[in-house]
N, C-alpha and C positions, 0 to 999 in steps of 0.2 A: 571322237568318242563314240563307241558303238552303243546304240540304243535298242533295247528289246521292244519293238513297236507293239507287239501283242500285249505285253505286260503293261505298257503305257496306256493302251486303250482300255484294258480291264480296270486300271486305276482311275481312268477318266470316267468310266461308266459308274463306278461305285463312289466317286468323289473321295477317294482315299487320302486323308490328310497326311499320311506317312510319306506320300510322294510329292507333297507341296514343295516347290522349289527345286526338285530333282530334274524336272523336265517341264517344257512348255509346249502346248499344242497349237499349231497353226491350222486354221480352218480355211481351206482353199476357196470355198464359196463366198466367204465374207472378207477375207484378207486380214483377219484379226487373230491374235494369239492370246491364249488363256492359260491360267493355272489349272492343275488337275481338279481343283475344288470349285471351279466356276459353276454358279447356279443356273446358267443358261442350259437349254435343252442339249443333250449330248448329240453332237453331229454324227453322221454316218461314218463308218470306218474309212471308206474310200475318200472322204473329204478331209481327213486328218493327216497332218505331217508333224513329226515330233522333233523338238530341238533340245539340245543339252543346256541351253542358257537363253536368257531373255535377249542377250546381245546377238545370238545366232538368229533368233526369230526376227529381230529388227533388221539385221543384215539381209535377210531373205525377203524383206519388203513387207512384213506383217506389222499391223498396228496393235498397240496394247489394248486389251479389253477394258472397258469402262465399268464393267460389273464386278469382275473378280479382282481387278486392280493388281497387275503384276508387281507394281512398286511396293505392295504390302506383303509380298512373299517373304518367308523367313530366309530366303537365299540358299544357295547351294554350298555345302561345305567345300572350302577351297581345295582341299586335297582329295576329294572324292572323285575317283576315276581319272585323275590327271597325273602327269609327271610331277616330280618334285620341283623341277624348274618352273613349270607353269603355276604350281601352287604358290611359290614364292612371288612370282610376277603378279598373280592375282591379288596377293596381300599388299604388295607395293602400290598397285593401282588403286585399291580400296583406301590406302593411306594418302592418295593424291599424287602419286608419282608422275602421272601424265597431265596433271593440271598446269604445271609450270614447265615441264620438260617434254621432249618429243620421244618417239619410239626408239630411235638410236641411243638416246641417253639411258632409257630404261634397260635396253639390252646390254649396254656397257656396264651398268651397275650390277647386272646379273652375270657378267663375264662371258657373254655369248654374242654372236652376230645378230643383227636385226632380222635378216631373212630367216635364220634358223628359229628365232623366237616366234616369228609370224607363222612359220610352218607348224610349230608345236601348238600354237593357239588354235589354228584352223583344225588341227587333228583332234584336240582334246576339248576345246570350248566351242568350236564352230564359228568363231569370229576372230578378227584381228585384235591386238591389244588396244588400238585406238577406238575400235567399235565398242569394246567392253567399257572403256572409260566414258565414251559418249553416252552409252546406254545407262551407265551408273548415274551420270549427271541428269539425264532426262527423267529417269524414274524417281530420283530424289526430288526433282523439281515438281513432278506431278504429286508426290507425297505431300510436299509443302502447300501446294495449291489446295489440296483436299483437307489437310489437317491443321493449317494455321491461317491466320488473317494477315500474314506478312504482305507487304506491297509487292507488285510485280518486279520492281527493281531489286528489292530485298530477296525475293525468291530466286531471281537470276543469279545474283552474286553469291547467295548461300549455297547454290547448287554447283558452283564452280564454273559457270559460264563467264566468258570474258566480257560480254556486253549484253544489254537487254535485247538488242537486235538479234544476236545469235540465239538467245533463249527463245524469243518469239518464233524465229524460223524453225528451230528444232521441234518446238511443241506443235506447230502447224504441220510440219512434215510427218510427225509421228501420229498425231491424233486427228488431223484434218479439221481442227478447231483452234481458235485462239486461246491463250491462257485465261482470259476473262470469261470466255464461253464455257470453258471447263469448270471454272469456279462457280459460275452461275448454275450449272447443271448440278453440282454438288449441293448448293444451297436449296435448289428446287426439290431435291429428293430428301432433304432434311438431315444431311450429314455426310460423312465420308465413307459410310459403309464399313466393312471389316478393315480394321487398322486406321480408321479415320476418327474424326471428332476431337482433334487437338485444338490448340488455340495459340494466339500470340497477343499478349496484352501489352499495349504501349504504356510507358510511364513518362510523364512530363519531365523532361530534363534527365531521364534515366534510361536504363537499358530495358528492352522488352523482355517479358517472360515468355519463353517459347515452350510449348508442350508438344511432345511427340510420342508416338507409340513405337516401341521397338519389338518387332515380331520375332518369335522363335518357334522351334518344333517342340511341343510338349513331349514328356514332362520336363519340368525344371524345378529343382529343389532350392527355392528361394531362401529358406531358413538356413540351409547349409552354406550357401554363398554369403549371405549376410553375416553369419557367424564367423566364417573364415576371415572375411574382410574386416569385420568389426574388431576381432582380436589383434589385427595388425594395423589398424588405422593409426596414421601418424597424427599425434595431437596438434591441433591448430590447422591441419591441412585436410583431414578426413574425419568423418564420423559415420558409424554404421550400426544399425540395429534391426530388429524385426520390422520396424516401420519403414525405414528408408536408408539409403546410402547417399551421403553428400560429400562433396569435395570441392576444393578450389582448383582453378585451371588457369593456365596462361594461354591465351588465344587471341587472334586478330589484333595483336599489338597492345593488349591490355589484360586485365584479370576478369574472371567470372566465377560463377558457382553453378554446379550441376547437381541435380537430385534425381534419384531413381527409386521407384517403388514397384512392388508387385501389384498385379491386377488379378486378384483371386478368381480362378476359373476361366481366365482369358489367356490366349496364346501370345501375350505380349507383356512387356514391362512398360511402365509409364515414366517418361523422363520429362523433367522441367529444367530449362536452362536459362540462366541470366548471364548474358555475354556482353562484352563491350561493343560488339557489332555482329552482323549476321554473316560476314564473309567466311568465317571458319565453321559454319554450322554443319556442313556435310562431313567434315573431318571429326567434329565432336561426336556426331551420331555414330560414326564408324568406331571411334575409340570406346564409346560406351558398349557397342556390340562386342568388341574384343574383351573389354573388362569383365563382362558377364558371360562370355563364351556363347553368344547367342547363335553362332553359326554351326554349332555342334549338331550332329545327327544322333540323338540318344538311342534310337532303335538299332542302328547299325553298330554302334559302340557296344551296347548291351549284348547283342547277338554274338559279337566276336569275343568279348571278354567273358561272357557267361558260359562259353564252351569249355573254359578251364574250371575243373571242379574246385580249385582253390579259391577262385574268384566268384563263382556262381552265387553262393549265398550272399555275398556282399553286393553283387549287382542287383539281386532281388530286393535287398534291404535299402538300396539307394537308387531308386529309379530316377533317371534324368541327371546323372552325375555330370558336373561341369568342372573344368579347370579354371579357377579364379584367375583372371588376367590382371592387367595393370593399365592405368591411364597413360603412364609415361615409362618408357623402358629404362631410362637412366635412374629415375626415382626408385624403381623396383630393384635395380642392381645395387644401389647404395643400401637400400633396406635389407637386401639379402646379405651383404657384407656385414652390416651391423648385427645381423642375427647369427653370425658364426660363433658357435660354442657358448651361446648364452640363451637364456629363456626368451620366450616370446615377449613377456612383460618387460624384461630388461632391454630387449632390442627396441621395443616401442618407446620406452623412456629415452633411450639414446637418440632415436629419430626425432622425438619431440624437442630435445635439447639442441640438435643440429639445426632444425628450422627456426627455433627461437633466436639463435645467434647468427644464422647465415641466410635465412629465408627472406623473401621479399614481403614486406607488409602488404596485406590484402587491401586493394582499393577497388570497390565495385560501384559502378555508377548506379545511382538510385538506392544504394544501401543493400544490406544483406536481406535475402528472402527469409520468411518465417521458418524457424527451425535450424537455421544455419548460424546462429549467434556465436557459437564456439569456434568458428573458422576465422583464423587471423592471418595466415601466411600462405604464400605460394612457394612450393618447393624450389630450392635454389637451382639455377641452371648449371650445367657442367663447367662453364667458364668461371663461375663464381667459386665453386668448390675447388677447382684446380688451383686457384690463387689464395685460398683460405688456409688459416692455421687451425687445424682440427685437433691439436694435441690437448686442448683444454676441455674436451667433451667427456673425459673419463674413459676414453678408449685406450687400449694398448697402442703403443706407438706404431707397431707394425700394421695394425688394422687401419689407423688413421692414414698411414702412408699408402695403403692399398686403395683407399677411397680417393686420395689425391691423385694417384697414378691413373686410376680408372677415369676420373673426371678429365684429366689432361688428354687421355687417348680418345675419349668420346668427343671432346671439344675439337680435337685436331682431325677427327674422322678416321683415325687409325682403328678404332673399334666402332663398328656400325651396329647399333641396337635396333635393327630393322630386319626385313626379310630379304635383304639383298644377298645374304650368304646362307648356305645350307647349314644344317644342324652341326655336322662335324667341324666345318670351318669356323662356325661361331664359337663352338666350345674351345677349339684350339686358340682362337684369338683372345677369348676371355681368360683362359688358363695361362696365357703369356703375361698377364698382369700379375706382378708379384703379390702373393697372398690370396689369389683366386684359384681354387681347386676345382676338381671335376664336379663335386656336389653343387657348389655355388653356381658354376657355369650352366649345368643342366637345369637347376632351379630357375635361373634367369631365363633360359631358353623356353622353359615350360610356360612361365607366366608373362614375361615381357614380350617374347617373340612369337608366342602362340604356336610353338612347335609341338604337335600332338604326340610325337614319339620321343620327346626328351624324357630322360629317366635317370634320376640320381641313385645309381645302384648301390652306392656305399652307405645310404641313409640308414641310420640305426632304427628308426621307427618302422620303415618298410621291412627290414629284416626281422624285427620283433613281431610284427603283425603276422608273419609267416612262420612263427615258432622259433625264431632265433637262427635262421639260416645264415650262412656266410655271404659276403658280398659277391663272391664268384658264383655261388649257387643261385643267388637272386638274379644276377645278370643272365645266367643260363635259362632260368625259368621265364624271364621277361621276354626272351626271344619270341615266344609264342604269342605275346600280347601286341606285337607290332601290327599296325602302325599307330596304336593307341596306348602306348605305355604310360603316357602322362595321366590318362584317365585311370589306369590301374593304380598308379601312385596315389591319386586322390582317394580312391576307394580304400586302399590299405592304410593311408594316414588317418582316415576317419575311423576305421576299425581300431587302430592303435590308440587313438585319442580316447575312444569310448571305453577301451579295456585297460589302459595303463593307469597306474597309480598317479596321483597329482604330481609328485616329485619327478617321476619319469617323464611325464607329459611336458614338464616345463623345460628340462635341460637337454633333451635329446637333440643333437646337432642335425638339422635337416628335418627331423620329425616335427612338422608344424612350426619350425623356426623360420626366420627370414621374412 
């Protein structure tokens, strides 16, 4: 990945937040690497070396800065400046692909050879896939040391380390201090600094409440995100409003509840998790980042989409647009099928009926946290719905059969709702399920698989927002919006929802349905 070193140094001199996470600066005289916003005195130009990722800086032998905390960075958008294959691999690594598997297995999932994947990573990311996974674990462990009161064993397991010894060795190698010394340093300076200040409160006989900060690049329209998710919240599984988003989860062999709130004026969201154990914490944090699209680069997206005069007014009216994601790909796919040809309200009622009859009753150690009293179920697993009789939900028989068929294919691995396949291949696999068309497949790819270029070109709401153009004309227009057509879709859906009459807003297939 080519880096404009002069531009990087200018960003470093001005501590420009727009570049936070886009690159990291290694300082030759200290052996430390920093974020562009580091409060330390700016080093001389000749002492700086610039890296495209934290993993690349770690591979080069630099240590993370204890002042600017690279672990609190909002992260680099996975598709920014990388090949499509590397983007997909980065998403799989973030989902834990290398926690239990090795690099050859990751390459096989992506359909390439290990040597080829490694070459691509070195070219685009500056580090090998294994180094990226190791840095991810290391920085998350440092984040937990700063932001929580979890024990050292819990921090190690929560971060994906296979043993406390490996955790201790990795921390010492990276920071030249023990984990306990790092935590004492945080306590001495009165908190975790930017991105710090979380907690973990133990409960006798129950699960701990773990609080984390989830950083992002401002701006972020929390009201739009909460409104979108709230309208589609599955009764008994989710709830969302201006105050908070809450949902049930299946993790670490049990059930839990997560809650996310905005932190007005701050570049992060506040998450509180009550889980059956801490082993799955790193994966929960990543799922929440995907759910709220916290890896997006709003400036780059706005600059690209705002160049089109048809989108420019909408870009200005919706700064920080995000594509609402999903906690679980299968759950979102079922919700999208339920939303075919019906209103948002009707689809929500059907989803509530489905979990009432086939969901797992929620069982949370220590009881439900405050505000989560209406949560009663965990969404059923694919295996459960593949074997269930769905004809009594009030669905057309064909739609019930579609859900059964999808559940069976997901359970068998025939349909992979992850980043192991590209957009076109994923759409083809989903469209091979009887009853799933291009609109549903692209909608699932947008929200469940975090495909930034997914675009349901046949959507009535999108066409209406542009004056009633045909699907073919819309698809032609959208070519100029690549690689961020999904964000253009959210802008147009929002404009349509604000301008459409209530009846139109309710029944448009795809326009805010699903």
